[in-house]
C-alpha positions, 0 to 999 in steps of 0.5 A: 178170379178170387178177391183179395184187398189190400188196405191203403194206410197211407191218406190221399193227399190233398190236390195242388191247386195251381196258385195262378188260378185267382181269378176264375172268371177270366176263363168262365163267366161269373155267375151266382145262380143260373138264369133263363132269360124269356126276353131273348130272342129265338135262336134262328135254326139256320144259325147252327148249320151256317157255323158248322158249314164254315167250321167244316171248310176251314173259314174259321175266320168267319166262324168267329165273326158269325159268333161275334154277331149272334152274341150282338144279336142276343141269340144263342148257339147250341153247346154241340155247335160250340164244342164242334168249333173247340174240336177243330181246333184240337184238329188244327191245334190253334190255340189262338183260335182256341182262345178267341172262341173261348173268349165267346163262351157266353153264347153257349145255350147252355153252359154245362160240364161237357162244355167246359170239358171240352175246354180242358182238352181243347187247352191240354192238346194244344199244349197249354197244361196250365190254362187247362188246369185253370178251367178245370178248376173254376168248373162248378161241377166236375163229372167223369168226363172232366176228371178223364180229360184232366187226368189224361191232360196231365198224362200227355205231359208226363206228370205222373204224380200230379195224375195220382193226386188228381186220382185222389181228389177225384175220389173225394169228390165221390167220382169212381174211375171206369175201366177206361180210366182206371189203366191210365191211372195205372200207368201213373202209378207205374212210372212215378212206382207209387205202390201205395196208390196200386194197392188202394186202386186194386182194393177199389177194383175188388170192392166194386166188382170191377175185377172182370176187366182184363184190361184194369186187371193187365195194367195192375198187373202192369204196375206190380211188375214194374215196381219191382214187386214180383211176389205181388204180380205173381200171387195176382197173375196166378189168380187171375181168371182170365189171361191173355198176351199183355198179360203174360208179357207184363209178368215176364217183362217183370222177371226180366227187369229184376234180372230173373231170367231163369223164372221168365223162362219158365213162364215164356215156355209156360205161355206156350203150353197155355195156348198162347203163342208168343209175340214179338213183344215177348220175344224182344223183353226176353232178348233185351233182358239177356242182353243187360245182364251180359248173356249176348250169346244167349240172347242170339240164340233166343233171336234164332229161336224167334226165327225158327217160330215164324216171327221175323226180328224188327229193329228193336230186336236188332238194335238190343242186340247190336247195343247189348254186344257193344256194351259188353265189348265183343269186338267186331260182334256189334259191327257184324249184327248191324251189317246182317241187320241191313242185309235182312232189309230192317232200318235202323233207328237212331239207338241203332246207330248209336250202340253201332258208333259205340262199337267203332268208338270201343275198336278205336276203329275210325274207318269203321265209323266213319262207313257208320257216319255216312250211313246216319247221313243217308238216313237222315239221323245227322240231326239226332242229339244221340247220334252226334252225342255218339260221334262226337265221342267216337271222332275225339276217342279216335284223336279227329278233333277238327272231324269232332268239333264239325259234328259237335257245330252240326248238332241243332240242339245240344244237350249236357252230353254233347257239351261234355263229349266234346269238352272230354275229347279236347281233355283227353287230347291234353288241350285243356286250354280249349276245354276250359274255353268250351266250358265257359260258353257252356256257361253263357248257353242254354245248357248248363254244365253238370257236375260229370262237365266240371269231374272231366275238367278235374280229370284232363287238367290232373291228366296234363299234370295241372294240379293247381287248376284242377283244385281250382275248379274243384273249389270254384265247382260250388261257388261258381258253377252253383253244381253240388261236388259229387263222389267223382269229384274227390275220385278225380283229385284222388286218383289224380294226384296219385297218377302224379306220386303225390300220395300223402296229398292223395291221403290228404283229399280223402281225409278231406273228404270224411272230413266232409261227409262224402261218402266214398264208393267203390272207385274211391277205395280202389283208388286209394287203397295202393297208396296204402300199400306200404308197411307204415300205413297199415292202421290206415288200410284197417280204416278203409276196410272199417268204411268199407264194411259200413258202406256194404262194398265188401259184396264188390269183388274188386274192392275185396280184391284191392284189400287182399293185396294192400293188406299183404304190402302193408305187411299183414299175412293173416288178415288177407288169408282170413278175407279170402276164406270168407269171400262167397265169390271169386275171380282169378284177380282174388286167388292171384292176389292171395298168392302173391301176398303169401309169396311177398311173406315167404310163404311157399306152401301157403302159396302152392297150395292155394294153386292147387285150389285155384286149378280145382275150382276150375279157375284158369291160371292167368299170366300173373299167377304163373310169375307168382307160382314160379317165385314160390317154387323158387323159394320152396327151392323146387327147381324142377317143379318151377321149370316144369311150370314155366313150360307149361304156360305156353304147353298147356295154357297157350299163353307166350311167356313175358320177360316178367316170367323169364326173370322169375326163371332166373330168380328160381335158378339163381336162388339155389346157386344154379348160376351157369343154369341162370346164364344158359337159360338167359342165353337161350331166350327167344326174347331181348333180355331186359334190365330185370333179366340182368338184375336178377342174376347180378342178386344171384352172383352177390349173394353166391359170391360169382365176382366175374358173372356179376361183372358180366350181369353188370356190364348189360346193366350199364348198357340197358340203363347207361344213366342209372347212378345207382347200377354205376356204382354196383359195377363200380364196386364190382371193379373194384373188388376184381382189381380192374380199374375202371378207367378201362371199364364200361363206367370210362364214358360215363365219367369218374364224378358220374361213378362216385355219385352216391345216393343217400339211404332213408328210412321211414318208421312208425311209432306211436301213429307218428312217421319218423323219417331218418337220414344215413349218416344222421345222429341228430336224434340220440346221444351220438356216444350211446348210440355208438357203443349201443350200435357196435355192440350190437353189430358184434352180436349179430356177426357171432350169429351169421356168417355169409360167403356174398360180395360185398356190393351195396348201392350205399357206403358203410362204416362207423362214421355213416350209419345206415338209416334203418339202424337209425331207425331200430335204434330209435324204436328200440331205446326210445321206447320204454318198453320192446315193441312187440313189431315195427314197421319200416320203408326204405328208399335202397336195397337194405345192405347185408350187415342191417340185413344181419343186425335185424334177424339178430335184434328180432330174435334177441329182443323179441320183436317182429321186424318188417322193412320194405326196401327198394328190392323186397320186403323182409319179414324178421322174426325170431332171427329169420327172414321171409326173404331167405337171406335173398334180396 
């Protein structure tokens, strides 16, 4: 193999010497100089043979007694006999015997490094690494075997970094590892991802002509691959003079871990061509890699190919497949595979059982879970903590808390996941009190709560509607629990407040999170963005977008999808179009967000063009796509095309139309004035119309002045929503217009008091980074006389430019004595400013009335400003005397 030497820039670290080792004589006799006594008695020949006899027969107590007798007589034993006694301690795992023999080390004829090395091995293999260290660092002379023993001891205890430090120390002592020790050191380098130490070892191997050992070369290759340094690994692999199955497995495994399965498959095929048939390990590596990447079908295909090559899948093959299918929510397939595995005669292990139980949890299939449970009991896995944790989780999520509690109690050695699963089960079932009791018990146990435990509790209280208790736990988390809050802790509060409808509190927590310099993740962004989906939060959306860019979250498609949707709902359609155009990869939600945003802003032609691009790109439209498209055809007045799109839902895409699609169709007919067709369409519906269908018809009747049909739609609405005061009010106005007395109408049963209740209109407007609230009839902000004259002047001019035949049926009353909130907000924005603003953004709690709509259109034309208003029914963008809703809302 060609030599290439890698310079190591790092200086070897100073070895860690145990602080406990202060008195070496505790383990070894203190000697300043080696002494030879000529006056001692000659060693009887039978002493060693007698000790060996006792050792072979397991009579260790008598052997210790003999050692004491030898010491009293001044005789000695050979180092071989003494080391054989220490080996017996290792074989019987008896540290007590080992300590007794160590105490009698003075009886050894010649104390050499091999005896001391055996002591190191004895302590290490009996599980007492600290004692092994003390002996090792007290040694007067350390040879290759001494270093090998100490490195082997640390390796068994998985102290990878200490192994690397010992390697540097032995090099400083001038001791060079051999063919057997290098692979052990390299194993530690791989497990602690120490790339620099590996490069140093590689250079030493080349420099001292040790590169001919394939075992060492495979170890170097494996570390390069494990550290993810595929260029180094591939270069080293290509230059290897000799390769075996281990070499190929190492490089294939490296590509698999990096997710580069195509290159791994190429190497796999090349391996066969080189005359080395892939073994079970190679196949399992490839299968596991495909499963981890979600390529379950390819993994299944590989297993079939493996069987055709005469290699029988083992438990690891089956477990990899079952786990992969379960993690990728492949419904019943993991359980089918589990059954196939049992029928093939392969015994499952704990991980197999755990994966099968997880599949039952995803399916919420308690019966199948109980079957796996019985198998786990029969095969003796019930004490396995992984199996126990999976069972607790399954029973909890299936609503069987008593069963979960029984399994929880049965687990002998609970870990943090066991406790968290049980606490999470109680929280999910809204038994937060029991979850809290368990948290207190956990704090008293050997297993302490971690961040996940506290986060589960916070989320549980939030879901239970107890925000105060959740906030109390959040604040106690670091103080009492001594657990640092992480991003997920803040996310629990933010999403909790949003679920409770407390948008302002959610945004407040988000601002506090930023003040504490806690970096939000994609979950944070996806939680907080919907809270900003309104016209008075546009600047906040831009601020969050900047944070997304700073933290490199723009590569996550769900985050960008949410940005597109939120920007559109906050009144900015330019940014979503730019973001959409720049996205390297899109999913169906991306397309739906862009299309619905354009529909919201009245850009039907762009929405329909995007729909064509979606189909050309190979995406399959879903339910959400068709809802937006039918509305787009409605905006464009393309009745036939909209009807065709509706029927294609079931005919071409095998999707059963939902109420949202029927509502969009009523809007399609109603917007164009085809009210009878809309009514006929409703009557022909295969499913029962809900309130959204009749509300869509009522809107059409109000806009086009069909009073009789409006009353009919209103009566259906009142039947579906008898407690809705707004519906009662609209129907009352409709009866009044047609001269029908409410005393003989459907409203009679609700009582006159209920029917005459009024909703007070409110409007929020953003001016100079501040949000102001206005209530209908409130004129405290401006001088009443000036306000009246200004509004009357604007209203008179607005009426000259706009005429309509819509019914005067509104959600709030009007008149000179009762000025609507949006008029007050517009007056404040225009009169209270030194210059005319370029844009005005408002949110209203009720549907905008026709008079205010007309006035807003006129102001946008007369004052040359953009007005964005979102009411309870529609989004309005007023510009140059026109509205994006097409005067239909």
